[in-house]
C-alpha positions as CSV (number, residue, x, y, z in Angstrom):
1,X,-41.7,-22.5,-47.1
2,X,-39.3,-24.8,-45.3
3,X,-36.9,-23.5,-42.6
4,X,-33.1,-24.1,-42.8
5,X,-31.4,-25.2,-39.6
6,X,-27.8,-23.9,-39.3
7,X,-25.6,-26.4,-37.6
8,X,-22.2,-25.2,-36.4
9,X,-19.1,-27.1,-37.6
10,X,-19.0,-30.2,-35.5
11,X,-15.2,-30.3,-34.9
12,X,-15.1,-26.7,-33.7
13,X,-18.1,-27.2,-31.5
14,X,-16.6,-30.3,-29.9
15,X,-13.3,-28.6,-29.4
16,X,-14.9,-25.7,-27.5
17,X,-17.0,-28.1,-25.5
18,X,-14.1,-30.3,-24.4
19,X,-12.0,-27.3,-23.4
20,X,-14.8,-25.8,-21.3
21,X,-15.7,-29.1,-19.7
22,X,-12.0,-29.6,-18.8
23,X,-11.9,-26.2,-17.0
24,X,-15.3,-26.8,-15.3
25,X,-14.3,-30.2,-13.9
26,X,-10.9,-28.8,-12.7
27,X,-12.8,-26.1,-10.7
28,X,-15.1,-28.9,-9.4
29,X,-12.0,-30.8,-8.3
30,X,-13.1,-33.8,-10.4
31,X,-9.6,-34.3,-11.8
32,X,-10.1,-37.5,-13.7
33,X,-12.9,-36.1,-15.9
34,X,-10.9,-32.8,-16.3
35,X,-7.9,-34.8,-17.6
36,X,-10.2,-36.9,-19.9
37,X,-11.7,-33.8,-21.6
38,X,-8.5,-31.9,-21.9
39,X,-6.9,-34.9,-23.6
40,X,-9.8,-35.1,-26.0
41,X,-9.4,-31.4,-26.7
42,X,-5.7,-31.8,-27.5
43,X,-6.4,-34.7,-29.8
44,X,-9.2,-33.0,-31.7
45,X,-7.5,-29.7,-32.2
46,X,-3.7,-30.1,-32.7
47,X,-3.1,-26.7,-34.3
48,X,-3.9,-24.7,-31.2
49,X,-3.2,-21.0,-30.6
50,X,0.0,-20.7,-28.5
51,X,-1.8,-19.1,-25.5
52,X,-4.5,-21.8,-25.5
53,X,-2.0,-24.6,-25.7
54,X,0.0,-23.1,-22.7
55,X,-3.2,-22.8,-20.7
56,X,-4.2,-26.4,-21.5
57,X,-0.7,-27.8,-20.5
58,X,-0.8,-25.7,-17.3
59,X,-4.3,-27.0,-16.3
60,X,-3.3,-30.6,-17.0
61,X,-0.2,-30.1,-14.8
62,X,-2.5,-28.8,-12.0
63,X,-4.8,-31.8,-12.3
64,X,-1.9,-34.2,-12.0
65,X,-0.4,-32.3,-9.0
66,X,-3.8,-32.7,-7.2
67,X,-3.7,-36.4,-8.0
68,X,-0.1,-36.5,-6.8
69,X,1.0,-38.0,-10.1
70,X,4.1,-35.8,-10.2
71,X,5.8,-37.3,-13.2
72,X,2.8,-36.4,-15.4
73,X,2.6,-33.0,-13.8
74,X,6.3,-32.4,-14.5
75,X,5.8,-33.4,-18.1
76,X,3.0,-30.9,-18.8
77,X,4.5,-28.0,-16.8
78,X,7.8,-28.5,-18.8
79,X,5.8,-28.4,-22.1
80,X,4.2,-25.2,-21.0
81,X,7.6,-23.8,-19.9
82,X,9.1,-24.5,-23.4
83,X,6.3,-22.5,-25.0
84,X,6.8,-19.4,-22.9
85,X,8.6,-16.5,-24.5
86,X,11.5,-14.9,-22.6
87,X,9.8,-11.5,-22.3
88,X,6.7,-13.1,-20.7
89,X,8.0,-12.7,-17.1
90,X,4.8,-13.4,-15.3
91,X,4.3,-16.7,-17.0
92,X,7.9,-17.7,-16.4
93,X,7.6,-16.9,-12.7
94,X,4.3,-18.9,-12.3
95,X,5.6,-21.9,-14.2
96,X,8.9,-22.0,-12.4
97,X,7.0,-22.0,-9.0
98,X,4.7,-24.8,-10.2
99,X,7.7,-27.0,-11.4
100,X,9.4,-26.2,-8.1
101,X,6.3,-27.4,-6.2
102,X,6.3,-30.6,-8.2
103,X,9.9,-31.4,-7.3
104,X,9.4,-30.2,-3.7
105,X,6.5,-32.5,-3.1
106,X,8.7,-35.4,-4.2
107,X,11.4,-34.3,-1.8
108,X,13.8,-33.4,-4.7
109,X,15.1,-30.3,-3.0
110,X,18.2,-30.0,-5.2
111,X,15.9,-29.5,-8.2
112,X,13.1,-27.6,-6.4
113,X,15.0,-24.9,-4.5
114,X,17.0,-23.4,-7.4
115,X,13.6,-23.0,-9.3
116,X,12.1,-21.3,-6.2
117,X,15.1,-19.0,-6.1
118,X,14.9,-18.2,-9.8
119,X,11.1,-17.4,-9.5
120,X,11.8,-15.2,-6.4
121,X,14.6,-13.2,-8.2
122,X,12.4,-12.6,-11.3
123,X,9.5,-11.5,-9.1
124,X,11.6,-9.0,-7.2
125,X,12.2,-7.0,-10.5
126,X,8.7,-7.5,-11.8
127,X,5.7,-5.2,-11.2
128,X,3.1,-7.7,-10.1
129,X,2.7,-7.5,-6.2
130,X,0.9,-10.9,-6.0
131,X,3.8,-12.7,-7.7
132,X,6.3,-11.0,-5.4
133,X,4.2,-12.0,-2.4
134,X,3.8,-15.7,-3.5
135,X,7.5,-16.1,-4.4
136,X,8.6,-14.6,-1.0
137,X,6.2,-16.9,0.8
138,X,7.6,-20.0,-1.0
139,X,11.2,-19.0,0.0
140,X,10.0,-18.6,3.6
141,X,8.6,-22.1,3.7
142,X,11.7,-23.6,2.0
143,X,14.1,-21.9,4.5
144,X,11.9,-22.9,7.4
145,X,11.9,-26.5,6.4
146,X,15.7,-26.3,6.0
147,X,15.8,-24.9,9.6
148,X,17.3,-21.6,8.4
149,X,14.9,-19.7,10.7
150,X,16.5,-16.3,10.4
151,X,16.3,-16.3,6.6
152,X,12.7,-17.7,6.9
153,X,11.7,-14.8,9.1
154,X,13.2,-12.3,6.6
155,X,11.2,-13.8,3.7
156,X,8.0,-13.8,5.8
157,X,8.6,-10.1,6.6
158,X,9.1,-9.4,2.9
159,X,5.9,-11.3,2.2
160,X,4.1,-9.1,4.7
161,X,5.4,-5.9,3.2
162,X,4.2,-6.9,-0.3
163,X,0.8,-7.9,1.2
164,X,0.7,-4.4,2.9
165,X,1.6,-2.8,-0.4
166,X,-1.4,-4.5,-2.1
167,X,-3.7,-3.4,0.8
168,X,-2.4,0.2,0.7
169,X,-2.8,0.5,-3.1
170,X,-6.5,-0.8,-2.8
171,X,-7.2,1.4,0.2
172,X,-6.0,4.6,-1.5
173,X,-8.3,3.9,-4.5
174,X,-11.2,3.2,-2.2
175,X,-10.7,6.5,-0.4
176,X,-10.5,8.4,-3.7
177,X,-13.8,6.8,-4.8
178,X,-15.4,7.8,-1.5
179,X,-14.2,11.4,-2.0
180,X,-15.9,11.5,-5.5
181,X,-19.2,10.1,-4.0
182,X,-19.1,12.7,-1.2
183,X,-18.6,15.5,-3.7
184,X,-21.6,14.3,-5.8
185,X,-23.8,13.9,-2.7
186,X,-22.9,17.4,-1.5
187,X,-23.7,18.9,-4.9
188,X,-27.1,17.2,-5.0
189,X,-27.8,18.5,-1.5
190,X,-27.0,22.1,-2.6
191,X,-29.3,21.8,-5.6
192,X,-32.1,20.5,-3.4
193,X,-31.7,23.4,-1.0
194,X,-31.8,25.9,-3.9
195,X,-35.0,24.3,-5.2
196,X,-36.5,24.5,-1.8
197,X,-35.6,28.2,-1.5
198,X,-37.2,28.9,-4.9
199,X,-40.4,27.3,-3.8
200,X,-40.3,29.3,-0.5
201,X,-39.9,32.6,-2.5
202,X,-42.9,31.7,-4.6
203,X,-45.0,31.2,-1.5
204,X,-43.8,34.6,-0.2
205,X,-44.7,36.3,-3.5
206,X,-48.2,34.8,-3.4
207,X,-48.7,36.0,0.2
208,X,-48.0,39.6,-0.8
209,X,-51.3,39.6,-2.9
210,X,-53.4,38.9,0.2
211,X,-55.5,41.9,1.4
212,X,-55.1,44.1,4.5
213,X,-57.5,41.8,6.3
214,X,-54.9,39.0,6.3
215,X,-52.0,41.3,7.1
216,X,-51.4,40.0,10.7
217,X,-51.6,36.3,9.5
218,X,-49.2,37.1,6.7
219,X,-46.7,38.8,9.0
220,X,-46.8,35.8,11.3
221,X,-46.0,33.4,8.5
222,X,-43.3,35.7,7.2
223,X,-41.6,35.7,10.6
224,X,-41.7,31.9,10.7
225,X,-40.3,31.6,7.2
226,X,-37.5,34.1,8.0
227,X,-36.4,32.1,11.0
228,X,-36.4,28.9,9.0
229,X,-34.4,30.6,6.2
230,X,-31.9,31.9,8.7
231,X,-31.5,28.4,10.2
232,X,-31.0,26.9,6.8
233,X,-28.5,29.6,5.9
234,X,-26.5,28.8,9.0
235,X,-26.6,25.1,8.0
236,X,-25.4,26.0,4.4
237,X,-22.6,28.2,5.8
238,X,-21.4,25.4,8.1
239,X,-21.5,22.9,5.2
240,X,-19.6,25.3,3.0
241,X,-16.9,25.7,5.6
242,X,-16.6,21.9,6.0
243,X,-16.5,21.5,2.2
244,X,-13.7,24.1,1.9
245,X,-11.7,22.1,4.5
246,X,-12.3,18.9,2.6
247,X,-11.3,20.5,-0.7
248,X,-8.1,21.9,0.8
249,X,-7.3,18.4,2.2
250,X,-8.0,16.8,-1.2
251,X,-5.9,19.5,-3.1
252,X,-3.0,19.1,-0.7
253,X,-3.1,15.3,-1.0
254,X,-3.0,15.6,-4.8
255,X,-0.2,18.1,-4.5
256,X,1.8,15.7,-2.4
257,X,1.2,12.7,-4.7
258,X,1.9,14.7,-7.9
259,X,5.0,16.5,-6.5
260,X,6.6,13.9,-4.3
261,X,5.9,10.8,-6.4
262,X,7.2,12.3,-9.7
263,X,10.9,12.2,-8.8
264,X,11.1,8.7,-7.2
265,X,9.0,7.1,-9.9
266,X,11.2,8.6,-12.7
267,X,14.3,7.5,-10.8
268,X,12.9,3.9,-10.4
269,X,12.2,3.9,-14.1
270,X,15.8,4.9,-14.8
271,X,17.0,2.2,-12.4
272,X,15.0,-0.4,-14.2
273,X,16.3,0.7,-17.6
274,X,19.9,0.6,-16.1
275,X,19.3,-2.9,-14.8
276,X,18.0,-4.0,-18.2
277,X,21.2,-2.7,-19.8
278,X,23.4,-4.4,-17.2
279,X,21.6,-7.7,-17.7
280,X,21.9,-7.4,-21.5
281,X,25.6,-6.5,-21.2
282,X,26.1,-9.3,-18.6
283,X,27.4,-6.8,-16.1
284,X,26.4,-9.0,-13.2
285,X,28.6,-7.3,-10.6
286,X,26.7,-4.1,-11.0
287,X,23.2,-5.7,-11.0
288,X,23.1,-6.2,-7.2
289,X,23.9,-2.5,-6.5
290,X,21.3,-1.3,-9.0
291,X,18.7,-3.6,-7.6
292,X,19.4,-2.4,-4.0
293,X,19.1,1.2,-5.2
294,X,15.7,0.4,-6.8
295,X,14.5,-1.4,-3.6
296,X,15.5,1.6,-1.5
297,X,13.6,4.0,-3.7
298,X,10.6,1.7,-3.7
299,X,10.7,1.6,0.1
300,X,10.9,5.4,0.3
301,X,7.9,5.8,-2.1
302,X,6.0,3.2,-0.1
303,X,6.5,5.4,3.0
304,X,5.1,8.4,1.2
305,X,2.0,6.4,0.1
306,X,1.6,5.2,3.7
307,X,1.7,8.9,4.9
308,X,-1.0,9.9,2.3
309,X,-3.2,6.9,3.4
310,X,-2.8,7.7,7.1
311,X,-3.4,11.4,6.5
312,X,-6.6,10.6,4.6
313,X,-7.8,8.3,7.5
314,X,-7.0,11.0,10.1
315,X,-8.9,13.7,8.2
316,X,-11.9,11.4,7.9
317,X,-11.7,10.2,11.6
318,X,-11.1,6.7,10.4
319,X,-7.7,6.1,11.8
320,X,-8.1,3.5,14.7
321,X,-6.5,4.5,18.0
322,X,-6.3,2.4,21.1
323,X,-3.8,3.2,23.9
324,X,-2.4,0.1,25.7
325,X,0.4,-0.8,28.0
326,X,3.3,-2.7,26.4
327,X,7.1,-3.0,26.4
328,X,8.9,-0.4,24.2
329,X,12.0,-2.4,23.2
330,X,10.4,-4.9,20.8
331,X,8.5,-2.2,18.9
332,X,11.6,-0.1,18.4
333,X,13.7,-3.2,17.4
334,X,11.1,-4.1,14.8
335,X,11.1,-0.6,13.3
336,X,14.9,-0.5,13.2
337,X,15.1,-4.0,11.6
338,X,13.0,-2.8,8.7
339,X,15.7,-0.2,7.8
340,X,18.9,-2.2,8.3
341,X,19.2,-3.2,4.7
342,X,18.8,0.4,3.5
343,X,21.4,1.6,6.0
344,X,23.8,-1.1,4.9
345,X,23.3,-0.2,1.2
346,X,24.3,3.5,2.1
347,X,27.2,2.4,4.3
348,X,25.5,4.0,7.3
349,X,26.2,2.6,10.8
350,X,22.8,2.0,12.4
351,X,23.1,1.1,16.1
352,X,20.7,0.6,19.1
353,X,20.9,0.9,22.8
354,X,17.5,-0.2,24.2
355,X,16.4,-0.7,27.8
356,X,14.4,-3.9,28.3
357,X,12.3,-2.8,31.2
358,X,10.5,0.2,29.9
359,X,6.7,0.0,29.7
360,X,4.7,2.8,28.0
361,X,1.0,3.5,27.4
362,X,0.4,4.4,23.8
363,X,-1.3,3.3,20.5
364,X,1.1,0.8,18.9
365,X,0.1,1.3,15.3
366,X,0.3,5.1,15.3
367,X,3.7,4.9,17.1
368,X,5.0,2.6,14.3
369,X,4.0,5.2,11.7
370,X,6.0,7.9,13.6
371,X,9.1,5.7,13.9
372,X,9.0,4.7,10.3
373,X,8.8,8.4,9.2
374,X,11.6,9.5,11.5
375,X,14.0,6.7,10.7
376,X,13.3,7.2,7.0
377,X,14.1,10.9,7.3
378,X,17.3,10.1,9.2
379,X,18.5,7.7,6.5
380,X,17.4,10.0,3.7
381,X,19.3,13.0,5.1
382,X,22.5,11.2,6.3
383,X,25.3,10.8,3.8
384,X,27.4,7.7,3.2
385,X,29.6,6.5,6.1
386,X,27.3,8.4,8.5
387,X,26.0,7.2,11.8
388,X,22.5,6.8,13.3
389,X,21.9,5.8,16.9
390,X,18.6,4.8,18.4
391,X,18.2,4.4,22.1
392,X,15.5,4.3,24.8
393,X,15.7,5.4,28.4
394,X,13.5,6.3,31.3
395,X,13.3,10.1,31.3
396,X,11.3,10.6,34.5
397,X,8.4,9.1,36.5
398,X,6.0,10.5,33.9
399,X,7.8,9.9,30.6
400,X,10.1,7.5,28.8
401,X,12.1,8.6,25.7
402,X,13.0,7.2,22.3
403,X,16.0,9.1,20.9
404,X,17.0,9.0,17.2
405,X,20.4,10.8,16.7
406,X,22.1,11.1,13.3
407,X,25.2,12.7,11.8
408,X,23.3,14.0,8.7
409,X,22.9,17.3,7.0
410,X,20.9,18.9,9.8
411,X,18.0,21.4,9.7
412,X,18.2,25.1,9.4
413,X,17.0,27.3,12.3
414,X,14.3,28.8,10.2
415,X,12.8,25.5,9.2
416,X,13.3,24.0,12.7
417,X,11.2,26.9,14.1
418,X,8.4,26.2,11.7
419,X,8.3,22.5,12.6
420,X,8.3,23.2,16.3
421,X,5.5,25.7,15.8
422,X,3.1,23.1,14.6
423,X,0.6,22.2,17.3
424,X,-1.8,20.1,15.3
425,X,-2.3,18.8,11.7
426,X,-4.4,21.7,10.3
427,X,-4.7,22.4,6.6
428,X,-4.6,26.1,7.2
429,X,-1.1,25.8,8.6
430,X,0.3,23.8,5.7
431,X,2.4,25.6,3.1
432,X,4.6,23.2,1.0
433,X,6.6,26.1,-0.2
434,X,8.0,26.4,3.3
435,X,9.4,22.9,3.1
436,X,7.5,21.2,5.9
437,X,6.6,17.8,4.7
438,X,3.5,15.7,5.3
439,X,5.5,13.1,7.3
440,X,6.7,15.5,10.0
441,X,3.2,17.0,10.3
442,X,1.7,13.6,10.7
443,X,4.3,12.7,13.4
444,X,3.5,15.9,15.4
445,X,-0.2,15.0,15.4
446,X,0.1,11.3,16.3
447,X,2.5,12.0,19.1
448,X,0.2,14.6,20.6
449,X,-2.7,12.1,20.2
450,X,-0.6,9.7,22.3
451,X,-0.3,12.4,25.1
452,X,3.4,12.6,24.3
453,X,5.9,15.2,23.1
454,X,8.2,15.5,20.1
455,X,11.4,17.4,20.7
456,X,13.9,18.3,17.9
457,X,17.4,19.7,18.1
458,X,19.5,20.1,15.0
459,X,22.6,21.9,13.6
460,X,23.5,22.2,10.0
461,X,26.4,19.9,8.8
462,X,26.4,18.3,12.4
463,X,23.3,16.3,12.6
464,X,19.8,16.0,14.2
465,X,18.5,14.6,17.5
466,X,14.8,13.8,17.8
467,X,13.3,12.7,21.1
468,X,9.9,11.1,21.5
469,X,8.5,11.4,25.0
470,X,5.8,8.8,25.8
471,X,3.7,8.3,29.0
472,X,4.9,5.5,31.2
473,X,2.5,2.7,31.8
474,X,2.3,3.5,35.5
475,X,1.8,7.3,34.9
């Protein structure tokens, strides 16, 4: 009986082969061969699926960019752009940036810069952090080359914030996965201990059958096993207490995330729907205000996620801490600068009065966390046309002070007493129904860890003054 050899359709096989070889040679940076096989692929299969055709044009454009044949690169990126649907925002952003790079490499700034700006504006309202990050970096390089250094710094700082957002998102998921692994390991350990105790009970039962002649030996072994059991029980009790604390920490974190994220996420969703309507109705004057509101909500939500991350690291003793001597003014200026746009959007006057000669000894990163929380609270609870003043001064030979004073809604005496009564970040002392947020608790703990003090004075409808006392470098 003869066998039948099944041969695949030759045209389909060649088409797949040429497309794969084109991609492989592009990754190997052999651009000549990559272009050769992609052109063969296009000639062999003219009725390509839309997505495959876009991908092919895009890769041909990349090949020609690497070869610095910008006219050919422009041709293929333009072909790709014409195939992109309006709702495919990610593809629009990527292709606009590629076309802009083609023009920019040819020093055609008048054609390149508008495309960079269009990609940046689209990325700001899009959900992909990597695209936001890349578009902000492109604008930073453009402004730097145009010698607009102030704008370049602003774009670089925005690029850093998006980079931190990506890192924060990944870190939270990593910590959640570690919590799951820890819970499974602890359960397995409990099962092993239970099995060990069952075996030990079996040994004791067998020992009871031994005659009177072995009574003294039996009692000796029984005493030994009793001591071992007591020691194990103490170990189990200690582990149970630690597990209870870990569970309370986890429950509180989930409570914070589920409670505090629900409202801003829903509001951001409504802002995006509103922005979509305004763009559809061509209400361009209102788009800027809606975008600013969405950015402010995103910043506030980002602060909450940062607090959850820092809380998790603190509870697991993973928050790095290193006290060093450094000038206080640059650190405070940087913290204030990050909130200037939010203050401007709310018509809040944000002023500073900083002494240049103050040196303190503290951990810089934990102090940044405290300043971000306190400034965020001041802006959140200060109405429009309010004022916030940040100043630093030398309080004594031992301490220097950062003072944040606002004309906001103020804090009630009852709530203020609860905040002042917190001496450390203990789960047993947290009760969200009492209105003490995670941010203020985190501030209390980090300032204490820096050997400083956190003083709060407030009056309803008048405002709040918060003073951070930090050890002087010479103290």
